[in-house]
C-alpha positions in Angstrom: -0.1 0.0 -0.1 1.6 3.6 -1.2 0.9 6.4 0.6 1.8 10.2 -1.4 1.6 13.3 0.7 1.2 16.8 -1.5 2.8 19.7 -0.7 -0.3 21.1 0.9 -1.0 18.2 3.2 -3.6 16.3 1.5 -2.9 12.5 1.5 -3.3 9.6 -0.9 -3.3 5.9 0.1 -3.6 3.7 -3.0 -3.9 -0.3 -2.5 -3.3 -1.9 -6.0 -5.0 -5.5 -6.3 -4.3 -7.0 -9.4 -7.2 -9.8 -8.7 -10.1 -7.3 -8.9 -12.5 -6.1 -11.9 -13.5 -4.0 -9.5 -12.3 -0.7 -8.0 -13.3 1.9 -5.1 -12.1 5.4 -4.6 -13.1 7.0 -1.2 -13.0 10.7 -0.5 -12.4 10.7 3.5 -12.9 14.3 5.3 -11.8 14.6 8.9 -14.9 16.1 10.4 -18.5 14.4 11.1 -20.4 14.8 14.1 -17.5 15.5 16.6 -16.2 18.9 15.0 -20.2 20.7 15.2 -21.3 23.5 17.5 -24.0 23.2 20.0 -26.1 25.7 17.8 -25.4 23.4 14.2 -26.1 19.8 15.4 -26.7 17.9 12.7 -24.9 20.2 10.0 -22.5 16.8 8.8 -25.4 14.9 7.9 -27.2 17.6 6.3 -24.1 18.4 4.4 -23.5 14.9 3.2 -26.9 14.5 1.6 -26.5 18.2 0.3 -23.5 17.2 -1.6 -25.4 14.8 -4.0 -28.2 16.9 -4.5 -26.3 18.4 -7.7 -23.4 20.1 -8.9 -22.6 22.5 -11.7 -22.2 19.8 -14.7 -25.0 18.1 -13.1 -27.3 20.4 -11.1 -30.1 17.8 -10.0 -29.9 14.7 -7.8 -31.5 13.0 -10.7 -29.2 13.9 -13.5 -25.8 13.4 -10.9 -27.1 9.8 -10.1 -27.9 9.0 -13.9 -24.2 10.2 -14.9 -23.2 8.0 -12.1 -25.1 5.1 -12.9 -24.3 5.4 -17.0 -20.9 5.1 -16.2 -21.2 2.2 -13.6 -20.4 4.1 -10.8 -22.4 3.8 -6.9 -22.3 6.5 -5.0 -22.8 6.4 -1.5 -22.3 9.0 1.2 -21.6 8.6 5.1 -21.4 10.4 8.1 -20.1 9.5 11.0 -18.8 10.8 14.6 -15.4 11.5 13.0 -15.6 12.0 9.3 -17.8 12.6 6.4 -17.1 10.0 3.3 -18.3 9.3 0.0 -17.3 6.2 -1.6 -17.5 5.7 -5.5 -17.0 2.0 -6.3 -17.0 1.1 -10.3 -15.4 -0.8 -13.0 -11.9 -0.6 -12.8 -11.6 0.9 -16.6 -13.9 3.8 -15.2 -11.2 4.9 -12.1 -11.0 8.3 -13.4 -14.2 9.4 -14.1 -15.0 7.7 -10.5 -12.4 10.6 -9.1 -13.7 13.2 -11.5 -17.0 12.5 -9.9 -15.7 12.7 -6.4 -13.9 16.2 -7.0 -16.9 17.6 -8.8 -19.0 16.6 -6.1 -16.6 18.3 -3.5 -15.5 21.7 -5.3 -18.4 22.5 -7.5 -22.0 21.7 -5.4 -24.2 24.1 -6.0 -26.0 24.5 -2.7 -29.1 26.0 -4.1 -32.0 27.2 -1.9 -34.4 24.4 -3.4 -31.8 21.8 -2.4 -31.7 22.6 1.2 -35.2 23.2 1.8 -35.4 19.4 0.7 -32.7 18.1 2.3 -34.0 20.2 6.0 -37.3 18.5 5.7 -36.3 15.2 5.1 -34.0 15.5 8.2 -36.8 17.0 10.4 -38.9 13.9 9.1 -35.8 11.8 10.4 -35.3 13.8 13.9 -39.1 13.2 14.5 -39.2 9.6 13.4 -36.0 8.9 15.8 -37.4 10.8 18.8 -39.9 8.1 19.0 -36.9 5.3 19.1 -36.1 3.7 21.6 -32.9 2.4 20.9 -32.0 6.3 19.5 -33.0 7.8 22.9 -30.9 5.8 24.9 -27.8 5.9 22.8 -28.2 10.0 22.9 -28.4 9.3 26.9 -25.3 6.9 26.5 -23.6 9.2 24.6 -24.3 12.6 26.5 -22.9 10.9 29.5 -19.7 9.0 28.2 -18.9 12.0 26.4 -20.2 15.0 28.4 -19.4 18.1 26.5 -16.9 17.1 24.0 -18.1 16.9 20.0 -18.8 13.1 20.6 -22.1 13.4 22.4 -23.4 15.0 19.3 -26.1 13.6 17.9 -25.8 12.4 14.1 -29.1 13.6 13.3 -29.0 16.9 15.0 -32.3 18.2 16.7 -35.7 19.9 15.6 -34.1 23.5 17.0 -31.3 23.0 15.1 -32.5 21.1 12.1 -35.2 23.5 11.4 -32.9 26.5 11.2 -30.3 25.1 8.1 -30.0 26.7 5.0 -27.8 25.4 2.1 -25.1 28.3 2.8 -24.8 26.7 6.2 -23.7 23.5 4.6 -21.2 25.3 2.2 -20.0 27.0 5.2 -19.3 23.9 7.3 -17.8 22.0 4.0 -15.2 25.0 3.8 -14.3 24.8 7.7 -13.8 21.1 7.1 -12.9 19.9 3.9 -9.1 21.1 3.9 -5.7 19.5 2.5 -4.3 18.8 5.4 -8.2 16.8 6.6 -8.5 15.4 3.5 -7.4 11.5 2.5 -8.6 10.0 -1.2 -8.4 6.3 -0.9 -8.1 4.4 -3.9 -8.2 -0.1 -3.9 -8.5 -2.2 -7.1 -6.5 -3.1 -10.2 -5.2 0.2 -10.5 -1.5 2.0 -11.0 -0.6 4.0 -8.3 1.6 6.3 -10.6 -1.8 6.8 -12.4 -3.9 7.5 -9.5 -1.5 10.0 -7.9 -1.4 11.6 -11.3 -5.6 11.9 -11.2 -5.4 13.0 -7.3 -3.3 15.8 -8.2 -5.3 16.8 -11.4 -8.7 16.6 -9.7 -7.6 17.4 -6.2 -4.3 19.0 -5.5 -4.4 21.6 -8.5 -7.5 22.6 -7.4 -7.1 23.3 -3.3 -3.1 24.5 -4.1 -4.3 28.1 -5.1 -6.3 28.6 -2.2 -5.2 31.6 0.3 -6.5 29.7 3.3 -4.5 28.9 5.9 -5.3 25.2 6.4 -5.0 23.7 9.7 -6.1 19.7 10.7 -9.0 19.3 13.2 -8.4 17.6 16.3 -10.0 14.5 17.5 -11.5 14.6 21.1 -9.2 13.9 23.6 -9.0 10.5 25.6 -11.6 11.0 28.6 -10.0 10.7 31.7 -11.5 9.7 35.3 -14.5 9.3 34.3 -17.1 8.3 37.0 -20.2 5.8 36.6 -23.9 6.9 37.2 -27.4 5.5 36.6 -29.8 7.6 34.1 -33.2 6.7 33.0 -36.0 7.5 31.2 -40.0 6.7 31.7 -41.0 5.4 28.8 -44.2 2.7 28.3 -43.0 -0.1 26.8 -43.5 -3.6 26.8 -40.1 -4.2 28.1 -37.8 -2.6 29.8 -34.7 -1.5 28.0 -30.9 -1.3 29.9 -27.6 -0.6 28.7 -24.5 -1.2 30.5 -21.6 0.8 29.2 -18.4 0.8 30.3 -15.5 2.8 28.4 -12.9 0.9 26.7 -10.2 0.9 24.3 -9.8 3.0 21.3 -9.4 2.5 17.3 -5.8 3.0 17.9 -5.0 0.2 20.0 -4.6 -3.2 18.9 -6.5 -4.4 21.8 -9.4 -3.4 20.2 -9.4 -6.8 18.6 -9.4 -8.8 21.7 -12.9 -7.5 22.3 -14.4 -8.2 19.0 -12.9 -11.5 19.2 -14.5 -12.7 22.6 -17.9 -11.1 22.4 -19.2 -14.4 21.1 -18.1 -15.8 24.3 -19.3 -12.9 26.7 -22.9 -13.2 25.2 -22.6 -17.1 25.8 -21.5 -17.1 29.4 -24.1 -14.1 30.3 -27.1 -16.8 28.6 -25.6 -19.4 30.5 -25.3 -17.7 33.4 -29.2 -16.3 33.1 -30.5 -19.8 31.4 -32.6 -20.9 34.2 -34.6 -17.4 34.6 -38.7 -18.2 33.4 -38.9 -14.6 31.9 -38.1 -13.0 28.3 -34.7 -11.6 27.8 -32.4 -10.7 25.1 -29.0 -9.6 25.3 -26.2 -8.2 22.8 -23.0 -6.7 23.0 -22.1 -3.4 20.9 -18.6 -1.4 20.4 -17.3 1.8 19.4 -13.6 2.7 19.0 -13.1 6.3 18.3 -9.4 8.3 18.0 -8.8 8.4 21.3 -12.3 7.0 23.0 -14.1 3.8 22.8 -16.9 1.8 24.5 -18.3 -1.9 25.3 -21.9 -1.7 25.9 -24.3 -4.7 27.2 -27.3 -3.8 25.2 -30.6 -5.6 27.5 -33.9 -5.9 26.9 -36.6 -7.7 29.3 -40.0 -8.0 30.8 -40.8 -4.8 32.4 -42.3 -6.3 35.4 -38.6 -8.0 36.2 -36.8 -5.4 35.1 -35.1 -4.5 38.8 -33.7 -8.3 39.4 -32.7 -9.1 36.1 -30.3 -6.0 36.0 -28.7 -7.3 39.3 -28.6 -10.5 37.8 -26.8 -9.3 34.5 -24.2 -7.3 36.8 -23.5 -10.6 38.6 -23.0 -12.8 35.3 -20.7 -9.6 33.7 -18.8 -10.0 36.9 -18.6 -13.6 38.2 -18.8 -15.1 34.5 -17.0 -12.6 32.5 -14.5 -10.4 34.3 -13.8 -12.9 37.1 -13.8 -16.3 35.0 -10.5 -16.3 32.9 -10.7 -17.2 29.3 -8.8 -20.5 28.6 -6.0 -20.9 25.8 -8.9 -23.1 23.6 -11.5 -20.7 24.3 -9.6 -17.8 23.1 -7.8 -19.5 20.5 -11.0 -20.9 18.6 -12.8 -17.5 18.7 -9.3 -15.6 17.1 -9.0 -18.2 14.2 -13.0 -17.5 13.3 -12.1 -13.9 13.9 -9.3 -13.7 11.4 -10.8 -15.4 9.0 -13.7 -13.0 9.0 -11.6 -10.0 9.1 -9.7 -11.3 5.8 -13.3 -11.9 4.0 -14.5 -8.2 5.0 -11.1 -6.4 3.9 -10.7 -8.8 0.8 -13.9 -6.5 -0.8 -12.6 -3.2 -2.2 -15.5 -1.0 -1.0 -14.3 -1.7 2.9 -10.4 -1.9 2.0 -11.0 1.6 0.7 -12.9 2.9 4.0 -10.6 1.2 6.5 -7.4 2.5 4.6 -8.9 6.1 5.0 -10.1 5.6 8.5 -6.7 3.5 9.4 -4.6 6.3 7.9 -6.7 9.4 9.5 -6.8 8.1 12.9 -3.4 6.1 13.7 -1.5 8.2 10.7 -0.4 4.8 9.5 -0.9 3.0 6.4 -3.3 -0.4 7.2 -1.8 -3.4 5.9 -3.7 -6.3 6.3 -0.9 -8.6 7.2 0.4 -6.1 9.5 -2.8 -6.0 11.2 -3.2 -9.8 11.1 0.3 -10.1 12.9 -1.2 -7.5 15.4 -4.1 -10.6 16.4 -1.9 -13.6 15.8 0.3 -12.2 19.3 -2.8 -11.8 21.1 -3.5 -14.5 24.0 -5.7 -15.1 26.3 -3.5 -13.4 29.2 -3.9 -10.8 27.6 -7.6 -10.7 27.0 -8.3 -11.8 31.0 -6.0 -8.6 31.6 -8.1 -6.5 29.1 -11.3 -7.7 30.6 -10.1 -6.9 34.4 -9.3 -3.5 33.0 -12.5 -2.5 31.1 -15.0 -4.1 33.3 -14.6 -1.3 35.9 -17.8 -1.2 37.5 -16.5 2.1 39.0 -16.8 3.4 35.9 -19.9 1.5 34.4 -22.7 3.8 33.0 -26.6 2.3 33.3 -29.2 3.6 30.8 -32.7 2.8 31.1 -35.8 3.0 29.4 -39.6 1.6 30.2 -42.0 1.9 33.1 -40.6 3.7 36.4 -38.3 1.6 38.1 -35.7 2.7 41.1 -31.8 1.7 40.2 -29.8 2.5 43.3 -26.3 2.7 42.0 -24.2 2.5 44.4 -26.4 -0.5 45.8 -25.8 -2.3 42.3 -21.8 -1.4 42.2 -22.0 -2.9 46.0 -23.1 -6.1 45.2 -19.5 -7.0 43.1 -17.5 -4.6 45.1 
């Protein structure tokens, strides 16, 4: 995988895959919801949608998409906590057209009042729907607690108040702030020449950026949150089941230990289910993880019959403590899950789209190029001892956040923690 850094800070990462008939190019802009101010919450999502509403050459969304389709290009925009990305999947012979189209979207989006209004109405409808979604409500409560007063707490879709104020020029101004050479990575994967891609990126991106008089600065990611103290928060809402999130601050994207958590998710789920197998009521447990530049979290997502919610909460906490944190993984248990994880990892990043996305993200967050072989080596040296040590560290009940949603219940946080001290 080749990395080129242009004189203005723009970066290109290119992975030549001679066995692929499909290529992919990704425009990755550091920013996302973490860089929004409170009064502009949701502006990143608003921007990503407007960027596909029309350009100078293709003034409507329909004409832009038709041009992409005629050339076999599949455009996909995405806004996350830490970045804005637009991917262009295409036949390898159309790689130049894909790069040119991404350039057109980045530099020549028209930001018309009409397109801004269409997207604003769409987002307002989305915010209204999400406001009744139990999972969305809980995730917002969790993020606002774990990442209090940081950009990681910002809701992706914004709020009804902030979105109602958006106009197309607000999105244009925001793009001008985040779309700078130092914040931008172009990632390309496929049966392509690195020299050819370099020349194309120079033509369609670098040459269009180099004459600007703006003093570009690189955006900073949210710093690691230290000395976090756990707590319990909830909201009363009449549901058939009560929902809980038990969240623990965890490792970041930069840490190789993130692979341990992903490897042993099946073990953790099975142990909780076995521990609570004799309970005569309905419950379900999932594990979710997030990894940011300098932060991360491990979350047990629980649904249970509301009339046994309080008892089940205590049962789950005991199961996490007794059957996960304080019950060491054996060598065979860990190695089995590691082998399966490595196979799935290889399969995932054999896909040119996934490879392009991870290559850009990895470079942005770690300042190093992504290498499948290097990452596999990191996995191979991990042992069950590493896993057991990590679980002891991450599953710190003094830092556990309890989020609940459902019928009115009483969660005594100190009493809950006392059970496992």
